[in-house]
C-alpha positions, 0 to 999 in steps of 0.5 A: 328133161328126160321122161323115163317109163318104168315098166310095171304090172297093170293093176285091176281098174278101180275107182275112188271118189276121193282120189278122183273128185272130178269124176264123181259124176261118172258111173263108179262101175265104169271108171277105170284107172290105169297106173302107169308107174311113170316117173319124171326122172329129174336129177336128183328128184322132184316134188310138187309146188309148195303153196298154202292156197287150197286151190291154184292154177298157172296158165302159160298164155304165150303157149296157151297151156295150163301148167299147174292146177290144184282143185281148179274146179272146186266151187268158191266165192269170188268176192272182189274178183267178181268185179272183173266179170262186172267190167267185162259185162259193161264192156260188152254193152259198150261194144254192142252200142247199148251205152257209150263211155259218155253215157251218164248214170244216176247214183241211186239211194241203194247204190249209195247206201250199199256200196258208198260211204255209208257202207264203209266199203271200198268206194269212189264216194259217189254223191247221192243223186249225182250223175256219173259217166260210164267211163269214170264209173269203169275207172272207179270200178277197176282201179278203186274197186268201188262197190258203189260204181259196180251197183251204179253200172248194174242199175244203169245198164239193166235196171237192177243188180238182179237183172245185171247178174243175169247178163253176167251169167249169160256172158259167162256161159258164152265165153266158156265159164261152165261152173259159175253163177253170179248174183250181184256185181260187187262180190258181196257174200251170197251162198249162190254167188259161186265160181271156180278158178278154172272159170276165173282163168277162162275169164282172164284169158278172154280179157287178155285176148279180146279186151287189151284196153280194159286190161291196161286199166287194171295196172293204173297206179291211181285214179282221181275223180271229183278231186279225190285221188285213190291208189289202186286197191289191188295190193298185189300190184305193189308187191309183185314187180311187173304184175298188171292185173287183175285183182285180189279178194277175201271172204270170211269163209274161204280166206284170201284169193287172187287173180294175177298176170305178168309178162316174164321175159317175153312170156305172159303167165296168168295165175289164180289162187283161192283160200290162202290162209293169210294175205302174206301167204297169198303174196308168196303163193302168187310169187311162187307161181308167177316168178321162177326166180323167186320160187326156183320152179321150172316149166317142163314140157311132157308131151306135145299135142297129139302124142300117144300116152297110153291105151284104153280098153274097148268093149264090143269093138273090132279092137280091144283097145284104143290109143289115148292121146293128148288134146293139147301140149302138156307141161307141168310146173315142177321143183327140181331140187326136192326129194319126192318124185312125180308120178304120171297116172292115166284115168279113163272112163272104161271099158269104152263101149264101141263104136268109138270116134277119134278125138272123143274125150274119155279121160285125163292124164294126172301128174301126182306128187306125194299122192296129190294130183297137181295137174290134169290134162285131157286125153282123147281117143286116137282113132275110130273103133267100129262095133265088133261081130256078134261073137266078139261082143258076146265074149266081151260081155262074158268077160265084163260079167266075170270082172264085175264078180271079182 
């Protein structure tokens, strides 16, 4: 693919909270948007990925590159996908030596009534007052999506669901999940139980990198315990060939969600979706993201790590601009067979006050189609800019004053 730069007149920087939701926390008067009018010249044209889910991500695990992102930072209820965080938290306790796979935990009345047969939820049918090994509980948790297993593990490890949730949150922050808050190990509805697709992707990447044995359990077809055999409760395993993790979820308010991964021709991909209207839409959305042969999409590299993308205005420096470069390789998931063209847009927090340090994150590169942002990549400063002399800073201040007037 060739990337052609169509020259255009630079527009006056402006800010629109609806068009750039991830920048709502920045000062509106300090936001600058530079429209590059850059088109990805794909013959004959291109358009965005068409999916029904309101939020989605696709991560190329092999190249460690996010290649599609739609509302990935929107808060959502993880529902059943919570159990992946539960499993990782228990696994960490095993690694720390706090418990072993052979440790036995007793089935409390709370676990039995809330997550067992009386509750009519997914369960491993643990008997009240019986003792079950951590190993069996983990298989029940992952393969059978057992809510009683989740509560038994939480109570056995931390004394209560609330205490266990605190451990979940500590681990989430440790591995880089920035916007998550867990209140229980099951994913049962709670207005304070929230995460984002960005964080769920981070969690799944952690499992793929550090917990390969745990990952393998998610692909098991069935698990038998206490003479009861149940097939894997993840319906996507049987719908998408090659899928070997991680789970599906549903909430009344936000619809259908999923976190899936597979190996395609030697490359591993990881997709997450949320708020698909129906279970069928969820399957189609995941196939669209994970299976190029199904969707006809292509992954196209736009920039290598460290490539120059644009310049940003500097206030009070020895230089009036600083280069903006990619912090990682940038690739996008595209459909080369539709009519609408993609656009690239740079949005940065500016003018940037001097001094400026090389490598500072100051903005992002956005890929747009039909005026929708379908992908975001971080941009960093390409060099140091020192503070300018008094006269230069005075002229910059005067220019900023007249800019604010008009």
